[in-house]
C-alpha positions in Angstrom: -10.1 -15.4 3.2 -8.8 -11.8 3.0 -5.0 -11.5 3.3 -3.6 -10.2 6.6 -0.9 -8.3 4.7 -3.5 -5.5 4.3 -2.7 -4.5 7.9 -4.4 -1.3 9.1 -4.8 0.3 5.6 -8.5 0.3 4.5 -7.7 0.7 0.8 -5.3 -2.3 0.8 -7.8 -4.3 2.9 -10.5 -3.8 0.3 -8.1 -4.6 -2.5 -7.3 -7.9 -0.8 -11.0 -8.6 -0.3 -11.6 -8.2 -4.0 -8.7 -10.5 -4.7 -10.1 -13.1 -2.3 -13.5 -12.8 -4.0 -11.8 -13.3 -7.4 -9.8 -16.4 -6.2 -12.9 -17.8 -4.6 -15.0 -17.6 -7.8 -17.1 -14.6 -6.6 -17.9 -12.7 -9.8 -18.6 -9.0 -9.4 -19.7 -6.4 -12.0 -16.7 -4.7 -13.7 -18.1 -1.4 -12.5 -17.3 -2.1 -8.9 -13.7 -0.9 -9.5 -10.6 -1.3 -7.5 -9.1 0.8 -4.7 -6.0 2.7 -5.8 -5.0 4.3 -2.5 -3.9 2.0 0.4 -5.0 4.5 3.1 -8.7 4.7 2.2 -11.7 4.2 -0.1 -14.7 6.3 -1.0 -18.2 5.7 0.1 -19.2 5.3 -3.6 -16.9 2.4 -3.9 -18.6 0.7 -1.0 -22.0 1.4 -2.5 -21.0 -0.2 -5.8 -19.5 -3.2 -4.0 -22.7 -3.6 -1.9 -24.8 -3.4 -5.1 -22.6 -6.0 -6.8 -22.9 -8.4 -3.9 -26.6 -7.8 -3.6 -27.1 -9.0 -7.2 -25.6 -12.4 -6.6 -27.9 -15.5 -6.6 -25.9 -17.0 -3.6 -24.2 -15.0 -0.8 -20.4 -14.7 -0.8 -18.7 -15.9 2.4 -15.8 -13.8 3.5 -13.5 -15.1 6.3 -11.5 -12.4 8.1 -8.7 -13.7 10.4 -7.7 -11.7 13.4 -10.2 -8.9 12.7 -10.5 -7.2 16.1 -10.2 -3.8 17.9 -6.8 -3.2 16.3 -8.5 -2.4 13.0 -9.0 1.4 12.3 -12.6 2.7 12.5 -12.7 3.4 8.8 -12.2 -0.3 8.0 -14.9 -1.6 10.4 -17.3 1.1 9.4 -16.9 0.3 5.7 -17.3 -3.4 6.4 -20.5 -2.7 8.4 -21.8 -0.5 5.6 -21.3 -3.3 2.9 -22.7 -5.9 5.2 -25.9 -3.9 5.8 -26.4 -2.9 2.2 -25.5 -6.1 0.4 -29.1 -7.4 0.8 -28.0 -10.7 2.1 -25.3 -11.1 -0.6 -22.5 -11.3 1.9 -21.8 -13.5 4.9 -18.8 -12.7 7.1 -16.8 -15.0 9.4 -14.6 -13.2 11.9 -11.9 -14.7 13.9 -10.3 -12.6 16.7 -9.3 -12.7 20.3 -11.2 -9.6 21.1 -14.5 -7.9 20.0 -14.2 -6.0 16.8 -15.4 -2.4 16.4 -18.3 -3.7 14.3 -21.8 -3.0 15.9 -22.2 -6.5 17.3 -25.0 -5.4 19.6 -27.1 -4.5 16.6 -26.5 -7.8 14.8 -27.3 -9.6 18.0 -30.6 -7.7 18.5 -31.6 -8.5 14.9 -30.5 -12.2 15.3 -28.1 -11.7 12.4 -25.0 -13.1 14.0 -23.8 -16.5 15.2 -20.9 -16.2 17.6 -18.3 -18.6 18.7 -16.7 -16.9 21.6 -13.4 -17.5 23.5 -15.1 -19.9 25.9 -16.4 -22.0 22.9 -12.8 -22.3 21.6 -11.2 -23.2 24.9 -9.8 -26.7 25.1 -11.6 -29.1 27.4 -9.8 -31.7 29.5 -10.5 -34.2 26.8 -9.1 -31.9 24.2 -5.9 -31.5 26.2 -5.5 -35.2 26.8 -5.9 -35.8 23.1 -3.3 -33.3 22.2 -0.9 -34.6 24.8 -1.4 -38.1 23.4 -0.5 -36.9 20.0 2.7 -35.6 21.5 3.3 -39.0 23.2 3.1 -37.4 26.6 1.7 -39.4 29.5 0.4 -36.9 32.0 -1.7 -37.6 35.1 -5.2 -36.2 35.5 -3.8 -33.7 38.1 -1.2 -32.6 35.5 -3.9 -32.1 32.9 -5.9 -30.0 35.3 -2.8 -27.9 36.1 -2.1 -27.4 32.4 -5.7 -26.3 31.9 -5.4 -23.9 34.9 -2.2 -22.4 33.6 -3.3 -22.0 30.0 -7.0 -21.4 30.5 -7.6 -23.8 27.6 -5.7 -21.5 25.1 -5.1 -24.0 22.3 -1.8 -22.5 21.0 -0.6 -22.2 24.6 -1.3 -25.8 25.3 0.5 -26.9 22.2 3.5 -24.7 22.9 3.6 -26.1 26.5 3.4 -29.6 25.1 6.3 -29.0 22.8 8.4 -27.8 25.8 7.3 -30.8 27.9 8.5 -33.1 25.1 12.0 -31.9 25.7 11.8 -32.0 29.4 13.3 -34.9 31.3 10.3 -34.8 33.7 7.1 -33.4 32.0 5.1 -33.6 35.3 7.8 -31.6 37.1 7.8 -29.1 34.3 4.0 -28.6 34.8 4.4 -28.1 38.5 7.0 -25.4 37.9 5.2 -23.7 35.1 3.2 -20.6 36.1 1.6 -18.2 33.6 2.4 -15.1 35.6 6.0 -15.8 36.6 7.5 -14.3 33.5 6.5 -12.4 30.3 5.3 -14.2 27.2 8.5 -13.1 25.5 10.6 -14.9 28.2 8.4 -18.0 27.8 8.7 -18.1 24.0 12.4 -17.6 24.2 13.0 -20.2 26.8 10.4 -22.8 25.9 10.2 -22.4 22.2 13.4 -20.9 20.7 15.9 -22.4 23.2 14.4 -25.9 22.7 15.3 -25.8 19.0 18.7 -27.1 17.7 21.3 -24.3 17.4 21.1 -24.2 13.5 17.3 -23.9 13.8 17.6 -21.1 16.4 20.0 -19.3 14.1 17.6 -19.6 11.1 14.6 -18.3 13.2 16.6 -15.3 14.4 17.7 -14.4 10.9 14.4 -14.8 9.0 12.4 -12.8 11.6 13.5 -9.6 9.8 11.1 -10.3 6.9 7.3 -10.5 6.8 7.3 -13.5 4.5 9.9 -16.3 4.4 10.9 -18.3 1.3 13.3 -21.2 1.7 15.7 -19.6 -0.8 15.5 -16.3 1.1 16.2 -18.1 4.4 19.2 -19.8 2.8 20.4 -16.4 1.7 20.1 -15.1 5.3 21.8 -18.1 6.9 24.4 -18.9 4.4 23.3 -22.5 4.4 21.2 -24.7 2.2 18.9 -26.5 4.6 16.0 -24.0 5.0 13.5 -25.9 2.9 13.4 -28.9 5.2 13.7 -26.9 8.4 10.9 -24.6 7.6 8.6 -27.5 6.5 9.3 -29.3 9.7 8.7 -26.2 11.9 5.4 -25.5 10.1 4.3 -29.1 10.6 5.4 -29.5 14.2 5.0 -26.0 15.8 2.4 -23.4 16.3 4.5 -20.3 15.6 5.2 -20.8 11.9 2.6 -21.4 9.2 2.7 -22.0 5.4 0.9 -19.3 3.3 -1.9 -20.7 1.2 0.0 -23.9 0.3 2.7 -21.9 -1.4 6.4 -22.0 -0.9 6.2 -19.1 1.5 5.9 -19.1 5.3 5.0 -16.6 7.9 6.0 -16.4 11.6 3.4 -15.7 14.2 3.6 -11.9 14.6 4.2 -12.0 18.3 6.9 -14.6 18.0 8.6 -12.6 15.2 8.6 -9.4 17.3 10.1 -11.3 20.2 12.8 -12.8 17.9 13.7 -9.4 16.5 14.2 -8.0 20.0 16.3 -11.0 20.9 18.3 -10.7 17.7 19.3 -7.1 18.6 20.4 -8.2 22.1 22.3 -11.3 21.0 23.8 -10.0 17.8 24.1 -6.2 17.9 24.4 -4.7 14.4 23.3 -7.9 12.6 19.7 -6.8 11.9 20.5 -4.1 9.3 22.9 -6.5 7.6 20.1 -9.1 7.3 17.7 -6.5 5.9 20.4 -5.6 3.3 20.8 -9.3 2.3 17.0 -9.7 2.1 16.7 -6.6 0.0 19.2 -7.9 -2.6 17.6 -11.3 -2.8 14.1 -9.7 -3.2 15.5 -7.4 -5.9 17.1 -10.3 -7.8 13.8 -12.2 -7.7 11.8 -9.3 -9.0 10.0 -8.3 -5.8 10.6 -4.6 -6.2 8.5 -3.1 -3.4 9.7 -5.6 -0.8 13.3 -5.0 -1.9 12.9 -1.2 -1.4 11.3 -1.6 2.0 14.0 -4.0 3.2 16.7 -1.7 1.8 15.2 1.2 3.7 15.0 -0.9 6.9 18.7 -1.6 6.5 19.4 2.1 6.2 20.9 1.4 2.8 19.3 4.4 1.1 21.4 4.2 -2.0 20.3 0.7 -2.8 16.6 1.4 -1.8 16.5 4.6 -3.9 18.3 3.0 -6.8 15.7 0.3 -7.0 13.1 2.9 -7.8 15.2 5.0 -10.1 17.0 2.2 -12.0 13.7 0.3 -12.5 11.8 3.4 -13.6 9.5 3.0 -10.6 9.9 6.5 -9.1 6.4 7.2 -10.3 5.1 4.8 -7.7 5.8 7.4 -5.0 2.9 9.4 -6.6 0.4 6.9 -7.6 -0.8 3.4 -6.8 -1.6 1.3 -3.8 2.0 1.3 -2.6 2.6 5.1 -2.8 2.0 5.7 0.9 3.9 2.7 2.0 6.9 3.7 -0.1 6.7 7.2 1.1 6.9 6.2 4.7 9.8 3.9 4.0 11.9 6.9 2.9 10.6 9.3 5.6 13.8 8.6 7.7 16.3 9.0 4.8 18.9 11.7 5.8 19.4 14.7 3.5 23.0 13.6 2.8 22.2 10.0 2.0 24.9 9.5 -0.7 25.6 5.8 -0.5 25.2 2.4 1.1 26.0 1.9 4.8 29.3 0.1 5.2 28.9 -3.6 5.1 25.1 -3.6 4.9 24.9 -5.4 1.6 28.0 -7.5 2.0 28.0 -8.0 -1.8 29.3 -4.7 -3.1 26.0 -4.0 -4.8 24.8 -0.5 -4.5 22.7 0.0 -7.7 23.6 1.3 -11.1 24.5 4.8 -9.9 27.1 3.4 -7.4 27.7 5.7 -4.4 27.1 8.9 -6.3 24.0 9.8 -4.4 21.9 10.6 -7.6 19.2 8.1 -6.7 18.7 9.2 -3.1 18.6 12.8 -4.1 16.0 12.1 -6.8 13.9 10.1 -4.4 14.2 12.8 -1.8 13.0 15.4 -4.4 10.0 13.2 -5.2 9.1 12.8 -1.6 9.3 16.5 -1.1 7.1 17.0 -4.1 4.5 14.6 -2.8 4.2 16.9 0.2 3.9 19.9 -2.1 7.3 21.2 -0.7 8.7 23.0 -3.7 11.8 24.5 -2.0 12.7 21.2 -0.5 12.2 19.5 -3.9 14.4 22.1 -5.7 17.1 21.7 -3.1 17.1 17.9 -3.6 17.2 18.4 -7.4 20.3 20.6 -7.0 22.0 17.8 -5.1 21.0 15.3 -7.8 22.5 17.6 -10.5 25.7 18.0 -8.5 26.2 14.2 -8.5 25.2 13.5 -12.1 27.1 14.0 -15.3 26.9 13.2 -19.0 27.7 9.6 -18.3 24.7 9.1 -15.9 22.5 6.2 -16.8 19.3 6.9 -18.9 17.1 5.8 -16.0 18.5 8.4 -13.7 18.2 11.1 -16.4 14.6 10.1 -17.0 14.0 10.3 -13.2 15.4 13.8 -13.2 13.3 14.9 -16.1 10.2 13.3 -14.6 10.6 15.1 -11.3 11.4 18.3 -13.3 8.1 18.1 -15.0 6.1 17.8 -11.8 8.2 20.4 -10.0 7.7 22.8 -13.0 4.0 22.2 -12.7 3.9 23.0 -9.0 6.0 26.1 -9.7 3.6 27.1 -12.6 6.7 27.5 -14.8 5.8 26.6 -18.5 9.3 26.9 -19.8 11.0 24.7 -17.1 8.1 22.2 -17.5 8.5 22.1 -21.2 12.2 21.6 -21.1 11.9 18.7 -18.7 9.1 17.1 -20.7 11.2 17.3 -23.9 14.0 15.6 -22.0 11.7 12.9 -20.8 10.2 12.4 -24.3 13.7 11.9 -25.7 14.6 9.4 -23.0 11.4 7.5 -23.4 12.7 6.7 -26.9 16.2 5.6 -25.6 15.0 3.2 -22.9 14.0 -0.4 -23.6 10.3 -0.5 -24.6 9.5 -3.6 -22.5 10.7 -1.8 -19.4 8.7 1.3 -20.2 5.6 -0.8 -21.0 5.5 -1.8 -17.3 5.7 1.8 -16.1 2.7 3.5 -17.9 2.3 6.0 -15.0 5.6 7.8 -16.0 4.4 9.0 -19.4 0.9 9.6 -18.1 2.1 11.8 -15.3 4.6 13.7 -17.5 2.0 14.5 -20.2 -0.7 15.4 -17.6 1.7 17.7 -15.9 2.8 19.3 -19.2 -0.8 19.7 -20.3 -1.9 21.3 -17.1 0.9 23.9 -17.2 0.2 24.7 -20.9 -3.4 25.2 -19.9 -2.5 27.5 -17.1 -0.4 29.5 -19.6 -3.4 29.8 -22.0 -1.7 27.7 -24.7 -4.8 25.6 -25.4 -3.6 23.8 -28.5 -0.5 22.5 -26.7 -2.5 21.7 -23.6 -5.0 19.7 -25.6 -2.3 17.7 -27.4 -0.4 16.9 -24.2 -3.5 16.0 -22.3 -4.9 13.8 -25.0 -1.5 11.9 -25.0 -1.8 11.6 -21.2 -5.2 10.0 -21.5 -4.0 7.6 -24.2 -1.2 6.5 -21.9 -3.6 5.6 -19.1 -5.8 2.6 -18.5 -3.4 0.3 -16.7 -3.3 -0.1 -12.9 -1.4 2.8 -11.3 -2.5 5.4 -13.9 -5.8 6.3 -12.2 -4.6 9.5 -10.8 -3.2 11.0 -14.0 -6.1 9.7 -15.9 -8.6 11.5 -13.8 -6.3 14.6 -13.7 -5.8 14.7 -17.5 -9.6 14.3 -18.2 -10.3 17.2 -15.8 -7.8 19.4 -17.5 -9.2 18.5 -20.9 -12.6 19.5 -19.6 -11.2 22.9 -18.8 -9.7 23.2 -22.2 -13.0 22.4 -23.9 -14.8 24.8 -21.6 -12.5 27.7 -22.4 -13.1 27.0 -26.1 -16.9 27.1 -25.7 -17.3 23.4 -26.3 -19.8 22.9 -23.5 -20.9 19.4 -24.5 -17.3 18.2 -24.9 -16.4 19.9 -21.6 -19.2 18.1 -19.8 -18.2 14.7 -21.3 -14.6 15.1 -20.2 -15.6 16.2 -16.8 -18.0 13.2 -16.3 -15.4 10.9 -17.7 -13.0 12.2 -15.0 -15.6 11.7 -12.3 -16.2 8.2 -13.6 -12.5 7.3 -13.4 -12.4 8.7 -9.9 -15.5 6.7 -8.8 -14.3 3.6 -10.5 -10.9 3.7 -8.8 -12.3 4.9 -5.5 -10.2 8.1 -5.4 -11.1 9.9 -2.2 -12.0 13.6 -2.3 -8.6 14.8 -1.1 -6.9 13.1 -4.0 -9.1 14.7 -6.6 -8.4 18.1 -8.3 -12.0 19.4 -8.4 -11.6 20.5 -12.0 -14.3 18.2 -13.2 -16.9 19.6 -10.8 -15.7 23.1 -11.5 -16.3 22.6 -15.2 -19.7 21.1 -14.6 -20.6 24.1 -12.4 -19.6 26.4 -15.3 -21.6 24.3 -17.8 -24.6 24.4 -15.5 -24.4 28.2 -15.2 -24.4 28.4 -19.0 -27.5 26.3 -19.0 -29.1 28.5 -16.3 -29.3 25.5 -13.9 -28.2 27.3 -10.8 -29.0 24.4 -8.3 -26.7 22.1 -10.3 -24.1 24.8 -10.5 -24.2 25.3 -6.8 -23.9 21.6 -6.1 -20.9 21.2 -8.4 -19.2 24.3 -7.1 -19.5 23.1 -3.6 -17.9 19.8 -4.5 -15.1 21.6 -6.4 -14.4 23.8 -3.5 -14.4 20.8 -1.1 -11.8 19.1 -3.3 -9.7 22.3 -3.4 -9.9 22.7 0.4 -8.9 19.1 0.9 -5.8 19.7 -1.3 -4.7 17.0 -3.8 -1.8 15.1 -2.3 -0.3 13.4 -5.3 -0.4 16.2 -7.9 -0.8 19.9 -8.0 -4.1 21.4 -9.2 -4.8 21.0 -12.9 -5.5 24.8 -13.1 -2.4 25.8 -11.1 -1.3 28.9 -13.0 -3.0 32.1 -14.0 -6.6 32.4 -12.8 -7.7 32.6 -16.5 -7.4 28.8 -16.8 -10.3 28.2 -14.5 -14.0 28.6 -15.5 -14.5 31.5 -13.2 -12.7 34.0 -15.5 -14.0 33.9 -19.0 -14.5 36.2 -22.0 -18.0 37.6 -22.4 -20.7 35.7 -24.3 -20.5 38.3 -27.1 -17.1 36.9 -28.2 -18.5 33.4 -28.5 -16.9 32.2 -25.3 -18.7 31.0 -22.2 -19.6 33.7 -19.8 -18.2 33.8 -16.3 -20.4 31.9 -13.9 -22.3 34.2 -11.6 -22.1 33.8 -7.8 -24.2 30.8 -6.8 -23.5 30.8 -3.1 
């Protein structure tokens, strides 16, 4: 079963699908690859996945829970594509309350679908009687009929009503008074579900609703008690609004009930919600759940803590690369410019991160976020704020974060000197920081060296460019390094082309394309350098149709605009294949117009 945490993000959805296949023993070819961008995947990834499923001796069965019209078209279109091209190697089981955007009419016409509709899932009178018996409720046939009328056989509604009836002095009278349209579902859930719980359980539910997942220890942290394990287990066993996740120690509230609880929390305890987010953030940080800690800290408005989690843990590179980049970027979208410290009382523990309330971490994260949007003036302004807060006693992690952003900012500014100074600072700090910590952050070195190499290439210093780019490629290979890997290989292809090494240039360019395809990088996240080089090589080989094809693809990538890094040939035009020395000098000639 694919995990519902993927939400409405196609890239994350397919990543969870692959993980579900892995856990279910579905072996796919290594060449299928893995999505690296939460917001989308490429058609080539879907093609490889379809081919991998088509080659299986037995079809894989994928269960998708709550897959309905709320899903974005890109997700349903991709699922339909894989289903149609997997040659019978995939079977899908959908559960939803509404029709999905999949072309069900086509499946029906081809007799390729078996449907269990809402009417098939409705409880019958016999089902209702059986459930009431399990709750030790003796209800008359007229009462059962009334319950069926009010709930229309909705199983969860029948169960929730039965729970409320258990606590009523006169269950039959409760049924007579119950009317589905007399109040909102929120009012019903509050009155007949929340209010029927003992006060300690009500308090627990109101406090844990601020998190997507609930661990007993986290619940104890939020309540200040030590009884969450038994309470959560009992609720999951006896109620329809809390479920255990995959037989783990974690639980999940029904999304609708959680939303109702959060609204009720704000009314009943104004100002408590951000404090709970702050407590959750610190517990998640202590237990090594970095991304969740950052998201909870941002939800608390504790920008110092949230930013310090990225800076102190050398995870600031995650804003530029990886499945969580877009999610983290959105979390910091509301951070004010002058976010210099924690909100008073949010954390309640005095913890604000290694940089205290100096504001270094928020300023560095702000600079990174501006850089992600290619906003160089905004990035430079944030860096000036970071510099005003920092000093010689700043922690190495913060200084590395400053050097890291300095490299990427220098690249966007096409400033070789500034980029070189920042890269030298980063290299020195790489040697100062604990190797185990750096080993878990390969994207940092990869992005630094790829950025330095691209700027050296733009300045025409080919030896330095090749050295830095080779180091960047060597630093890649782990999850999260797909963007700099593709980027560095594309820049290396440009270096080889400028030196007249056409075969090597083509090899680097194809390797860059292979990484992009393997990791399902969408066109807007690619630099286009690989296709540009292949166009130049094709011109040298007098293959104008191939040159035109690759040039069109390079121009399309340039028009889309790389989001996570500046163009590998940002800098003087001489770094691109379109401006070359004549063939008489032993260099490749300029590719003629092929349009």
